[in-house]
N, C-alpha and C positions, 0 to 999 in steps of 0.2 A: 515862119514868123514866131518869136517866142516872145510872150509878153511876161515881163517879171511880176513878183509880187509887191505889196506895199514896202516891204524892207529896202528895197533896191532904189526906191525912187530918190533921186539926187541930182547932181552934176558931177559924179564922179563915175567914171564907167568900170572902175576896178570893183564897184559894188555889184555889179552885173554877174561877176563870177561866184557870187555867194551860194548861188542855188540854181538848179534847173539845168538846162541844155549848156549855158555857157559854162557852168561849174565842170560837168563832165566833160566838154572840150579842152577846159583849163587842166583837167588832170590827166588830159592825154588819150582819152576816150575817142575812138573814130566815130564819127557819125557821117554816113555817106550822102551828105547833103550840105547845101549853103545853109547856113543857120544865120538868121539876122534878129538881133534882139536890140531894138530901140530902147532908150531910157525915159521913163515917166518923170517929169519933175516933181519936186518933192510936194506933199500935201495934195495932189491931183490924182484923178483917176484917169485910165485911159481914153474915155469917150471923146474929150474935147480934141484928142489928137489922132482919130480915125483917118481924117484927110491925109494927113502927112503921113501916116502908115502905109495908107494905100498908094500915096504918090512914091513913098520909098520902094514899094513892091514893084511899081511900075519902071523905076528907075533901074532897079535891080534886075528885072527882066529883060529890059532894053540893052543893058551893058554887060551881062553875063551870059553864058551859057545855060539859060534855066528853061525848062519844060513849063510854060504857062498852063498846062493841064495837069501841073502837080505842084500847086501851092498848098502848102500845110498850115494851119494855125493852131498854136498850142499856147496856154498859159497856165499859171498858178495864182491861186489867190485872188488878188484884185485882176491879176492877168486872166485868171480863168472867168472872171466877170466879164473882162474886156473880150475874151474869146467868143463868148455866147452873142455879145451884143454885136461886136464887129461883124462876125458871120452874119447874123440876122440883117445887117444893113447892107452889106456887100457880099450877098449870098453867091453871086456867079463868081466871085473872085477865088473863092478856096474850093479845094478839091476834098478836104477832110478837116475835121478840127478834134483837138484833143483837151479839153477843159479840165484842170485839176482843181479841186478844192474851191469851185467859183460856181456862180449861179447868174440868174438873171434878176434885175432889180424891178420892183412894181412899178416906179417911176417911169420907167423905159417900157411898159406894156408885158412884161413876163408876169405870169409864165404864158400866156395866150401867143405872145410873140414868137415863141419857141415853134410855133406851127409851120412857119416859113423854112425851118431846117428839116423838115421831115424826111425829105430826099437825100439828105446831105449825110455821108458817112461820120459819125461820131462815136468816139469812146470817151467817155466822162469818167474820172476817177474822183474818189472821195475817201476819207477816213473816218471811222465811227466814232472815234473819240474827239472829233474837232469841235471845239468851243467857239471858234471864231468865225467860221462860215459853217453853220450846222448842215449835216449830210441830209438833213430833210429838202434842203433848198435844191440840192442836185437831184435827189430823187423826184420832187415834183415836176422837174423839168423833163425827166426821163419818162416818167409815167405820162406826162402830156404828150410827148413825141410819139410814144407807142400808142395813146388812144386815137391820134390822128394818122396813124398809118407808118410812122418811121419805125426804124429798127436800130435804135442806137445800142451801143455796148455800154455797160457799166459796171465798174469795179469798186467795190467798197472792202476797203481793208479794215479788218474788225480789231486790229491791235494797235495800230498806231494813233497818236493824239494830233498831229499836225502834218509832219513832213512826209507826205506819201510821194512827193514828186521825186526824191533821190531813187526810191524803188521802183517809180513807174519809168523813169528816164532809163534806167539800168535793165528794163525789161526787154530782152530781145523780140518778144511776140509782138510788142508795141509797133517797133518799126518796120518789123515784116508785114503786119496789118497796114499800117500807114502806107508804106512804099508799094502796097499792092493796090491803092486807090488810085485813080485816075479818071478825069473828066472824060466824058464821051464826047460832048460837043465842043 
């Protein structure tokens, strides 16, 4: 499941191909997985749509050959925020998460809420020069997870100002790590 950023919110599915996994797929890159990318309406955040997203996952698992122990969640920018929050609300639904340039909002109980994710495989990415979502926001969540016994991975790119998702999704090590993750029960 891929959650896009704020610039792709619309009622125009072509917008989804501007960034992230849909862009890589549109460019002809092979991703050995079924990638689902819903579109968030203009002006909204992902949070009000969590029930629909989980319903979409249920439908896809029921109708496609999907291993329910290998459901991965990733997102960038507001999709990164959505990634943290959705995983914390539906913890048993996801095998691993990859939030990119996102964080948890205080009004949703973060950073303390991140404690529920301490056993979930997480690899978070951010860029040091991000002025939209400050890298400190991701770092607080990573430090909180580590303090409560989690072992998330964290990559901070020191040179990019915003678009670290292109480099992140082009990184073969990410998919090797992601596809190694499998729920035990």
